[in-house]
ROPA-654707 format. One record per residue (C-alpha): residue number from 1; x, y, z. Coordinates in steps of 0.25 Angstrom, whole numbers. Each point is the difference from the previous one (the first is absolute). Layout:
<node n="NUM" px="X" py="Y" pz="Z"/>
...
REM end
This chain:
<node n="1" px="78" py="-14" pz="-101"/>
<node n="2" px="2" py="3" pz="14"/>
<node n="3" px="2" py="-9" pz="13"/>
<node n="4" px="-10" py="7" pz="9"/>
<node n="5" px="-2" py="-2" pz="15"/>
<node n="6" px="-14" py="3" pz="6"/>
<node n="7" px="0" py="2" pz="15"/>
<node n="8" px="-10" py="0" pz="11"/>
<node n="9" px="7" py="2" pz="14"/>
<node n="10" px="-5" py="-7" pz="13"/>
<node n="11" px="-11" py="7" pz="8"/>
<node n="12" px="8" py="0" pz="13"/>
<node n="13" px="13" py="-5" pz="6"/>
<node n="14" px="-5" py="-2" pz="14"/>
<node n="15" px="-6" py="-13" pz="4"/>
<node n="16" px="-14" py="6" pz="2"/>
<node n="17" px="-6" py="-1" pz="-14"/>
<node n="18" px="-11" py="-7" pz="-8"/>
<node n="19" px="9" py="-11" pz="-6"/>
<node n="20" px="-7" py="-13" pz="0"/>
<node n="21" px="-13" py="7" pz="2"/>
<node n="22" px="-2" py="10" pz="-11"/>
<node n="23" px="9" py="0" pz="-12"/>
<node n="24" px="-3" py="8" pz="-12"/>
<node n="25" px="3" py="-4" pz="-14"/>
<node n="26" px="9" py="10" pz="-7"/>
<node n="27" px="-10" py="3" pz="-11"/>
<node n="28" px="6" py="13" pz="-5"/>
<node n="29" px="13" py="-6" pz="-3"/>
<node n="30" px="-7" py="-12" pz="-7"/>
<node n="31" px="-7" py="10" pz="-9"/>
<node n="32" px="14" py="7" pz="-3"/>
<node n="33" px="6" py="-14" pz="-2"/>
<node n="34" px="-10" py="-3" pz="-11"/>
<node n="35" px="2" py="13" pz="-7"/>
<node n="36" px="15" py="-1" pz="0"/>
<node n="37" px="1" py="-15" pz="-3"/>
<node n="38" px="-9" py="2" pz="-12"/>
<node n="39" px="10" py="10" pz="-5"/>
<node n="40" px="11" py="-10" pz="1"/>
<node n="41" px="6" py="4" pz="13"/>
<node n="42" px="6" py="-10" pz="10"/>
<node n="43" px="-8" py="3" pz="12"/>
<node n="44" px="2" py="-5" pz="15"/>
<node n="45" px="-9" py="3" pz="12"/>
<node n="46" px="6" py="2" pz="14"/>
<node n="47" px="-11" py="0" pz="10"/>
<node n="48" px="6" py="1" pz="14"/>
<node n="49" px="-13" py="-4" pz="6"/>
<node n="50" px="2" py="-14" pz="-4"/>
<node n="51" px="15" py="-1" pz="-5"/>
<node n="52" px="9" py="-5" pz="11"/>
<node n="53" px="13" py="4" pz="-7"/>
<node n="54" px="6" py="14" pz="4"/>
<node n="55" px="0" py="10" pz="-11"/>
<node n="56" px="15" py="1" pz="-2"/>
<node n="57" px="1" py="-15" pz="-1"/>
<node n="58" px="-12" py="0" pz="-10"/>
<node n="59" px="6" py="10" pz="-10"/>
<node n="60" px="14" py="-6" pz="1"/>
<node n="61" px="6" py="-4" pz="-14"/>
<node n="62" px="-13" py="2" pz="-7"/>
<node n="63" px="4" py="12" pz="-8"/>
<node n="64" px="-13" py="8" pz="1"/>
<node n="65" px="-1" py="13" pz="-8"/>
<node n="66" px="-13" py="6" pz="5"/>
<node n="67" px="-6" py="1" pz="14"/>
<node n="68" px="-15" py="3" pz="2"/>
<node n="69" px="-5" py="0" pz="14"/>
<node n="70" px="-13" py="3" pz="7"/>
<node n="71" px="-3" py="4" pz="14"/>
<node n="72" px="-10" py="5" pz="10"/>
<node n="73" px="4" py="12" pz="9"/>
<node n="74" px="4" py="-9" pz="11"/>
<node n="75" px="9" py="-8" pz="-10"/>
<node n="76" px="8" py="12" pz="-5"/>
<node n="77" px="12" py="-3" pz="8"/>
<node n="78" px="1" py="-14" pz="-5"/>
<node n="79" px="-2" py="3" pz="-15"/>
<node n="80" px="10" py="12" pz="1"/>
<node n="81" px="10" py="-10" pz="6"/>
<node n="82" px="-2" py="-10" pz="-11"/>
<node n="83" px="0" py="11" pz="-11"/>
<node n="84" px="14" py="5" pz="5"/>
<node n="85" px="5" py="-14" pz="2"/>
<node n="86" px="-4" py="-3" pz="-15"/>
<node n="87" px="6" py="14" pz="-5"/>
<node n="88" px="13" py="-3" pz="8"/>
<node n="89" px="2" py="-14" pz="-6"/>
<node n="90" px="-5" py="2" pz="-14"/>
<node n="91" px="-1" py="15" pz="-3"/>
<node n="92" px="-13" py="-4" pz="-8"/>
<node n="93" px="-13" py="8" pz="-2"/>
<node n="94" px="-8" py="2" pz="13"/>
<node n="95" px="-15" py="2" pz="-1"/>
<node n="96" px="-9" py="1" pz="12"/>
<node n="97" px="-15" py="0" pz="0"/>
<node n="98" px="-12" py="-5" pz="8"/>
<node n="99" px="-10" py="6" pz="10"/>
<node n="100" px="11" py="8" pz="7"/>
<node n="101" px="5" py="6" pz="-13"/>
<node n="102" px="-14" py="5" pz="-4"/>
<node n="103" px="-1" py="8" pz="13"/>
<node n="104" px="14" py="3" pz="5"/>
<node n="105" px="9" py="0" pz="-13"/>
<node n="106" px="9" py="11" pz="5"/>
<node n="107" px="4" py="-8" pz="12"/>
<node n="108" px="6" py="-10" pz="-11"/>
<node n="109" px="8" py="10" pz="-7"/>
<node n="110" px="14" py="-6" pz="4"/>
<node n="111" px="13" py="0" pz="-7"/>
<node n="112" px="0" py="-15" pz="-3"/>
<node n="113" px="-14" py="1" pz="-6"/>
<node n="114" px="-2" py="3" pz="-14"/>
<node n="115" px="-15" py="0" pz="-3"/>
<node n="116" px="-13" py="0" pz="8"/>
<node n="117" px="-13" py="-5" pz="-6"/>
<node n="118" px="-12" py="6" pz="8"/>
<node n="119" px="-11" py="-6" pz="-7"/>
<node n="120" px="-6" py="-14" pz="-5"/>
<node n="121" px="5" py="3" pz="-14"/>
<node n="122" px="8" py="-13" pz="0"/>
<node n="123" px="-1" py="-2" pz="-15"/>
<node n="124" px="9" py="12" pz="-2"/>
<node n="125" px="12" py="-7" pz="8"/>
<node n="126" px="6" py="-7" pz="-13"/>
<node n="127" px="1" py="14" pz="-7"/>
<node n="128" px="5" py="7" pz="13"/>
<node n="129" px="11" py="-11" pz="2"/>
<node n="130" px="4" py="3" pz="-15"/>
<node n="131" px="1" py="15" pz="3"/>
<node n="132" px="-13" py="6" pz="-1"/>
<node n="133" px="-2" py="12" pz="10"/>
<node n="134" px="-13" py="6" pz="-4"/>
<node n="135" px="-9" py="-10" pz="6"/>
<node n="136" px="-11" py="4" pz="9"/>
<node n="137" px="2" py="-2" pz="15"/>
<node n="138" px="15" py="0" pz="-2"/>
<node n="139" px="11" py="7" pz="8"/>
<node n="140" px="14" py="-1" pz="-5"/>
<node n="141" px="14" py="5" pz="5"/>
<node n="142" px="8" py="10" pz="-8"/>
<node n="143" px="13" py="8" pz="2"/>
<node n="144" px="-9" py="12" pz="4"/>
<node n="145" px="-9" py="-8" pz="10"/>
<node n="146" px="-12" py="-8" pz="-1"/>
<node n="147" px="-11" py="2" pz="-10"/>
<node n="148" px="-15" py="-5" pz="2"/>
<node n="149" px="-9" py="-2" pz="-11"/>
<node n="150" px="-15" py="2" pz="1"/>
<node n="151" px="-8" py="-10" pz="8"/>
<node n="152" px="-11" py="-7" pz="-7"/>
<node n="153" px="-10" py="-11" pz="4"/>
<node n="154" px="0" py="-14" pz="-7"/>
<node n="155" px="-11" py="-9" pz="-5"/>
<node n="156" px="1" py="-13" pz="7"/>
<node n="157" px="-5" py="-7" pz="-13"/>
<node n="158" px="13" py="4" pz="-7"/>
<node n="159" px="8" py="-9" pz="9"/>
<node n="160" px="2" py="-15" pz="-4"/>
<node n="161" px="-2" py="-12" pz="8"/>
<node n="162" px="12" py="-2" pz="10"/>
<node n="163" px="11" py="-10" pz="-2"/>
<node n="164" px="-2" py="-9" pz="13"/>
<node n="165" px="12" py="-8" pz="-1"/>
<node n="166" px="5" py="5" pz="13"/>
<node n="167" px="-13" py="-3" pz="7"/>
<node n="168" px="-1" py="-14" pz="-5"/>
<node n="169" px="15" py="-2" pz="4"/>
<node n="170" px="-4" py="1" pz="14"/>
<node n="171" px="-12" py="-9" pz="2"/>
<node n="172" px="1" py="1" pz="15"/>
<node n="173" px="0" py="15" pz="1"/>
<node n="174" px="-9" py="12" pz="-3"/>
<node n="175" px="-11" py="-3" pz="9"/>
<node n="176" px="-12" py="7" pz="7"/>
<node n="177" px="-1" py="-6" pz="14"/>
<node n="178" px="-4" py="-15" pz="-2"/>
<node n="179" px="-2" py="2" pz="-15"/>
<node n="180" px="13" py="-5" pz="-5"/>
<node n="181" px="6" py="5" pz="-14"/>
<node n="182" px="-10" py="11" pz="-2"/>
<node n="183" px="1" py="6" pz="-14"/>
<node n="184" px="-1" py="15" pz="-1"/>
<node n="185" px="-9" py="6" pz="-11"/>
<node n="186" px="-4" py="15" pz="-1"/>
<node n="187" px="-11" py="6" pz="-7"/>
<node n="188" px="1" py="14" pz="3"/>
<node n="189" px="10" py="11" pz="3"/>
<node n="190" px="-2" py="11" pz="11"/>
<node n="191" px="-13" py="1" pz="8"/>
<node n="192" px="-13" py="8" pz="-2"/>
<node n="193" px="-1" py="4" pz="14"/>
<node n="194" px="8" py="11" pz="8"/>
<node n="195" px="3" py="-6" pz="14"/>
<node n="196" px="9" py="10" pz="7"/>
<node n="197" px="10" py="-10" pz="5"/>
<node n="198" px="2" py="-8" pz="-13"/>
<node n="199" px="11" py="1" pz="-10"/>
<node n="200" px="-7" py="-9" pz="-10"/>
<node n="201" px="-9" py="11" pz="-6"/>
<node n="202" px="12" py="8" pz="-4"/>
<node n="203" px="5" py="-12" pz="-9"/>
<node n="204" px="0" py="2" pz="-15"/>
<node n="205" px="-1" py="15" pz="1"/>
<node n="206" px="-13" py="-2" pz="8"/>
<node n="207" px="-8" py="-6" pz="-12"/>
<node n="208" px="-8" py="-12" pz="2"/>
<node n="209" px="2" py="-10" pz="-11"/>
<node n="210" px="-8" py="-13" pz="-1"/>
<node n="211" px="4" py="-12" pz="-8"/>
<node n="212" px="-10" py="-7" pz="-10"/>
<node n="213" px="-7" py="-10" pz="8"/>
<node n="214" px="1" py="-11" pz="-11"/>
<node n="215" px="15" py="1" pz="-1"/>
<node n="216" px="1" py="-1" pz="15"/>
<node n="217" px="-8" py="-13" pz="0"/>
<node n="218" px="8" py="-5" pz="-12"/>
<node n="219" px="13" py="2" pz="9"/>
<node n="220" px="-7" py="-7" pz="12"/>
<node n="221" px="-4" py="-12" pz="-9"/>
<node n="222" px="13" py="-1" pz="-7"/>
<node n="223" px="7" py="-3" pz="14"/>
<node n="224" px="-5" py="-12" pz="7"/>
<node n="225" px="5" py="5" pz="13"/>
<node n="226" px="-10" py="-2" pz="11"/>
<node n="227" px="1" py="13" pz="8"/>
<node n="228" px="-2" py="13" pz="-7"/>
<node n="229" px="3" py="13" pz="7"/>
<node n="230" px="-7" py="12" pz="-7"/>
<node n="231" px="9" py="11" pz="5"/>
<node n="232" px="-8" py="12" pz="-4"/>
<node n="233" px="-1" py="10" pz="10"/>
<node n="234" px="-15" py="-2" pz="0"/>
<node n="235" px="-5" py="-11" pz="-9"/>
<node n="236" px="-14" py="1" pz="5"/>
<node n="237" px="-3" py="14" pz="-6"/>
<node n="238" px="-8" py="-1" pz="-12"/>
<node n="239" px="-13" py="-9" pz="0"/>
<node n="240" px="-1" py="-2" pz="-15"/>
<node n="241" px="15" py="-4" pz="-1"/>
<node n="242" px="-2" py="-10" pz="12"/>
<node n="243" px="-12" py="-6" pz="-6"/>
<node n="244" px="6" py="-2" pz="-13"/>
<node n="245" px="12" py="-6" pz="7"/>
<node n="246" px="-9" py="-10" pz="8"/>
<node n="247" px="-8" py="-3" pz="-12"/>
<node n="248" px="12" py="-3" pz="-9"/>
<node n="249" px="7" py="-9" pz="10"/>
<node n="250" px="-13" py="-8" pz="3"/>
<node n="251" px="-2" py="-1" pz="-15"/>
<node n="252" px="15" py="-6" pz="-2"/>
<node n="253" px="-1" py="-8" pz="13"/>
<node n="254" px="12" py="6" pz="5"/>
<node n="255" px="3" py="-5" pz="15"/>
<node n="256" px="10" py="8" pz="8"/>
<node n="257" px="1" py="5" pz="14"/>
<node n="258" px="0" py="15" pz="-1"/>
<node n="259" px="6" py="11" pz="9"/>
<node n="260" px="-4" py="14" pz="-2"/>
<node n="261" px="-1" py="14" pz="6"/>
<node n="262" px="-14" py="6" pz="2"/>
<node n="263" px="-7" py="11" pz="7"/>
<node n="264" px="-11" py="-2" pz="11"/>
<node n="265" px="-10" py="9" pz="-7"/>
<node n="266" px="1" py="-8" pz="-13"/>
<node n="267" px="-2" py="-13" pz="7"/>
<node n="268" px="-12" py="5" pz="8"/>
<node n="269" px="-7" py="5" pz="-12"/>
<node n="270" px="3" py="-12" pz="-9"/>
<node n="271" px="-3" py="-12" pz="9"/>
<node n="272" px="-5" py="-8" pz="-12"/>
<node n="273" px="13" py="2" pz="-8"/>
<node n="274" px="8" py="-4" pz="13"/>
<node n="275" px="-8" py="-13" pz="1"/>
<node n="276" px="3" py="-3" pz="-15"/>
<node n="277" px="15" py="3" pz="2"/>
<node n="278" px="0" py="-8" pz="12"/>
<node n="279" px="-6" py="-12" pz="-8"/>
<node n="280" px="10" py="2" pz="-11"/>
<node n="281" px="12" py="0" pz="9"/>
<node n="282" px="2" py="13" pz="8"/>
<node n="283" px="8" py="-5" pz="12"/>
<node n="284" px="6" py="13" pz="6"/>
<node n="285" px="-5" py="14" pz="-1"/>
<node n="286" px="9" py="11" pz="6"/>
<node n="287" px="-8" py="12" pz="5"/>
<node n="288" px="6" py="13" pz="6"/>
<node n="289" px="-9" py="2" pz="12"/>
<node n="290" px="11" py="10" pz="5"/>
<node n="291" px="-7" py="4" pz="13"/>
<node n="292" px="-12" py="-3" pz="9"/>
<node n="293" px="-4" py="14" pz="1"/>
<node n="294" px="-7" py="8" pz="-11"/>
<node n="295" px="7" py="13" pz="4"/>
<node n="296" px="13" py="-6" pz="-4"/>
<node n="297" px="-5" py="-6" pz="-13"/>
<node n="298" px="-5" py="14" pz="-4"/>
<node n="299" px="14" py="5" pz="4"/>
<node n="300" px="6" py="-10" pz="-9"/>
<node n="301" px="-10" py="4" pz="-12"/>
<node n="302" px="-4" py="-15" pz="0"/>
<node n="303" px="-14" py="3" pz="-5"/>
<node n="304" px="-5" py="-12" pz="8"/>
<node n="305" px="-6" py="-3" pz="14"/>
<node n="306" px="2" py="-9" pz="11"/>
<node n="307" px="-14" py="-5" pz="-2"/>
<node n="308" px="4" py="-4" pz="-14"/>
<node n="309" px="12" py="-7" pz="6"/>
<node n="310" px="-9" py="-8" pz="9"/>
<node n="311" px="-10" py="-4" pz="-10"/>
<node n="312" px="12" py="-4" pz="-9"/>
<node n="313" px="4" py="-10" pz="11"/>
<node n="314" px="-14" py="-6" pz="0"/>
<node n="315" px="0" py="-2" pz="-15"/>
<node n="316" px="14" py="-6" pz="0"/>
<node n="317" px="-4" py="-10" pz="11"/>
<node n="318" px="-13" py="-3" pz="-6"/>
<node n="319" px="7" py="-5" pz="-13"/>
<node n="320" px="12" py="-6" pz="5"/>
<node n="321" px="10" py="11" pz="-5"/>
<node n="322" px="12" py="1" pz="9"/>
<node n="323" px="1" py="15" pz="3"/>
<node n="324" px="13" py="7" pz="3"/>
<node n="325" px="-3" py="12" pz="8"/>
<node n="326" px="11" py="11" pz="-1"/>
<node n="327" px="1" py="11" pz="10"/>
<node n="328" px="8" py="12" pz="2"/>
<node n="329" px="6" py="4" pz="13"/>
<node n="330" px="-1" py="15" pz="1"/>
<node n="331" px="11" py="9" pz="5"/>
<node n="332" px="-12" py="6" pz="9"/>
<node n="333" px="-2" py="-13" pz="7"/>
<node n="334" px="-1" py="0" pz="15"/>
<node n="335" px="2" py="-13" pz="8"/>
<node n="336" px="-15" py="-3" pz="0"/>
<node n="337" px="-1" py="1" pz="-15"/>
<node n="338" px="9" py="-12" pz="-1"/>
<node n="339" px="-9" py="-7" pz="10"/>
<node n="340" px="-12" py="4" pz="-7"/>
<node n="341" px="5" py="-5" pz="-13"/>
<node n="342" px="3" py="-14" pz="5"/>
<node n="343" px="-14" py="-1" pz="7"/>
<node n="344" px="-6" py="4" pz="-13"/>
<node n="345" px="8" py="-11" pz="-7"/>
<node n="346" px="-4" py="-10" pz="11"/>
<node n="347" px="-15" py="4" pz="0"/>
<node n="348" px="-1" py="-2" pz="-15"/>
<node n="349" px="9" py="-13" pz="0"/>
<node n="350" px="9" py="5" pz="-11"/>
<node n="351" px="9" py="-11" pz="-2"/>
<node n="352" px="9" py="6" pz="-11"/>
<node n="353" px="5" py="14" pz="5"/>
<node n="354" px="12" py="9" pz="-5"/>
<node n="355" px="4" py="13" pz="7"/>
<node n="356" px="9" py="10" pz="-5"/>
<node n="357" px="6" py="13" pz="6"/>
<node n="358" px="-5" py="13" pz="-7"/>
<node n="359" px="12" py="4" pz="-8"/>
<node n="360" px="0" py="13" pz="-8"/>
<node n="361" px="6" py="-3" pz="-13"/>
<node n="362" px="12" py="7" pz="-5"/>
<node n="363" px="-2" py="8" pz="-12"/>
<node n="364" px="-15" py="2" pz="2"/>
<node n="365" px="-2" py="4" pz="15"/>
<node n="366" px="1" py="15" pz="3"/>
<node n="367" px="5" py="7" pz="13"/>
<node n="368" px="5" py="-13" pz="6"/>
<node n="369" px="11" py="-1" pz="10"/>
<node n="370" px="6" py="-13" pz="0"/>
<node n="371" px="7" py="-6" pz="12"/>
<node n="372" px="9" py="-9" pz="-9"/>
<node n="373" px="8" py="1" pz="-12"/>
<node n="374" px="1" py="-15" pz="-1"/>
<node n="375" px="-8" py="-4" pz="-13"/>
<node n="376" px="-1" py="-14" pz="5"/>
<node n="377" px="-9" py="4" pz="11"/>
<node n="378" px="-11" py="5" pz="-11"/>
<node n="379" px="-5" py="-14" pz="0"/>
<node n="380" px="-13" py="2" pz="8"/>
<node n="381" px="6" py="-7" pz="11"/>
<node n="382" px="8" py="11" pz="7"/>
<node n="383" px="-4" py="14" pz="4"/>
<node n="384" px="6" py="11" pz="-9"/>
<node n="385" px="-7" py="12" pz="7"/>
<node n="386" px="-2" py="3" pz="14"/>
<node n="387" px="-13" py="-4" pz="6"/>
<node n="388" px="-10" py="11" pz="4"/>
<node n="389" px="-3" py="-3" pz="14"/>
<node n="390" px="10" py="-12" pz="5"/>
<node n="391" px="15" py="-1" pz="0"/>
<node n="392" px="6" py="-8" pz="-11"/>
<node n="393" px="3" py="-11" pz="11"/>
<node n="394" px="-14" py="0" pz="6"/>
<node n="395" px="-6" py="-1" pz="-14"/>
<node n="396" px="9" py="-12" pz="-4"/>
<node n="397" px="-4" py="-6" pz="14"/>
<node n="398" px="-15" py="0" pz="-4"/>
<node n="399" px="4" py="-5" pz="-14"/>
<node n="400" px="8" py="-12" pz="5"/>
<node n="401" px="-11" py="-4" pz="10"/>
<node n="402" px="-11" py="1" pz="-12"/>
<node n="403" px="9" py="-9" pz="-9"/>
<node n="404" px="2" py="-10" pz="11"/>
<node n="405" px="-15" py="-1" pz="3"/>
<node n="406" px="-3" py="-1" pz="-15"/>
<node n="407" px="11" py="-11" pz="-2"/>
<node n="408" px="-6" py="-8" pz="12"/>
<node n="409" px="-14" py="2" pz="-6"/>
<node n="410" px="4" py="-5" pz="-14"/>
<node n="411" px="7" py="-12" pz="6"/>
<node n="412" px="-12" py="-4" pz="8"/>
<node n="413" px="-8" py="2" pz="-12"/>
<node n="414" px="10" py="-9" pz="-8"/>
<node n="415" px="0" py="9" pz="-12"/>
<node n="416" px="15" py="1" pz="-1"/>
<node n="417" px="4" py="-15" pz="3"/>
<node n="418" px="8" py="0" pz="-13"/>
<node n="419" px="11" py="8" pz="6"/>
<node n="420" px="11" py="-3" pz="10"/>
<node n="421" px="-6" py="6" pz="13"/>
<node n="422" px="13" py="-1" pz="8"/>
<node n="423" px="9" py="7" pz="-11"/>
<node n="424" px="-11" py="11" pz="-1"/>
<node n="425" px="0" py="2" pz="15"/>
<node n="426" px="15" py="1" pz="0"/>
<node n="427" px="1" py="10" pz="-12"/>
<node n="428" px="-11" py="8" pz="6"/>
<node n="429" px="8" py="1" pz="14"/>
<node n="430" px="13" py="4" pz="-8"/>
<node n="431" px="-8" py="11" pz="-7"/>
<node n="432" px="-5" py="5" pz="13"/>
<node n="433" px="14" py="1" pz="6"/>
<node n="434" px="5" py="6" pz="-13"/>
<node n="435" px="-11" py="11" pz="1"/>
<node n="436" px="3" py="3" pz="14"/>
<node n="437" px="14" py="3" pz="-3"/>
<node n="438" px="-5" py="11" pz="-9"/>
<node n="439" px="-9" py="6" pz="10"/>
<node n="440" px="11" py="2" pz="11"/>
REM end
C-alpha cells in the first residue's frame, strides 16, 4: 500500500483574502481520502488554507510515494509549484485533478506531472495508482506525449461519505462568516442553468447529477456539527426535492443552521417553502443577483429579472433569512454604474453583499483578449480584461471607492463584527497599492 499526499493549495499569497471570513472545507480531498483509506493506503491531507507549515517542511522526511493535488484556475501556479517540489524530492507519482483540470487540463501537461484526472470519478483512483490507464477522464504522459481518454459524467450517488478527519482536526477553522466550523455537504454536481459567466455548469461534463435526498439527510444527521453548508451550485432548484428534504429533517427533528445557494426566481415562486426552511434552520441563502439592470441579466443569460431579485429581498427579510446578495461588476461599467449599484444596495438595505469582477474563464471564453498572464489574478478580485469604456486605472478607482463604501456600511450595520477590522483595513490598503503597481 502507498503513502499518499492529498494537496489543496492556498487561494492567495497576498494579505487580501478571505482567511478568517470564509474558509471552505476540502470536501473533494475528503472523498478521495475515504476511497483510498478504505483500500488500505496511508493518506495525509495538506490543506494550505488552514495549514501553517510550508509545503517543503510538511513533506520533509515523510517518504510519500504519491501526490494528488486539486486547484482552481487562480491556484494553478501554487499547485504546480507543489507538484514540482514533490517530484524533485521523492520522484513519486504526481496526479492533478479538480475544477481547473476539468476545464483546462492541457495547461497542466508538465514534465513533472504524470496523470491528470479531469472528472469526479475518484473511485477510480486506487486502480489508477496501481497502473490502470483506461479510466474515463484520465490523461497520462507517454514517451510520445500526452494521451487523453474520453470524458464522462459521474453519478454523485456513486461517491461515499467523506473522511472528515481533516475537518475535525481544525475546530476553529472552516467557517462561513460568523458561522464557525461550517461543514460542507454536497448533493449535486454541475448546474441545470447556463449562465454565461459561470464555470460551474461545465463541471461533470455539463451533466447535472443530484444525490438521493435521504442519503443526504443521513449524512447530515450522522454529524452533529451545528453549521451545515449545502454547497450545491443551486440547492433551491427542485420543489419536490426541497419539500422531501424539509419533511424529512422535520420528521427526524434535525436542528442545524443551514447555508445554501438559491435563485431569486425560485425563492419568489416558493415563499411557503422558504418559510418552512427558515423555521427549520435556514440561516444564509446566497443569491446571484448579478446586476441591477435587466439588460445585463439578459446578456448574462441569467433567465431572471431585477423584479424577482427585489421580491426575493422582501421574502428573506420577512422570514429572517440572512441574504447574501452577489453582484458582478461588468467590464462595461462606467463610473455611474458603481454609484448606482451602491445606491441600490443602500436603498434595499442589503446587509450582506459580495461583489466580484467579471472574469471570462480560461477554457470556456472565446475571442477574449486578456491583459494579464498571471493566473493568480483570475480570482474575481482583479481585472483580467480591459474595461470597455474606462481605463484600467479609472475602473479600479471606482471599484476601490465602492469597496470602501460597502465596508463602511457593513461596519455600521455590525454584520462583520467577528473580524478584526484593523487587520482587514491594513490588508485592503496593501492590496490597493499592490494593484496600483500593476497599472503603471
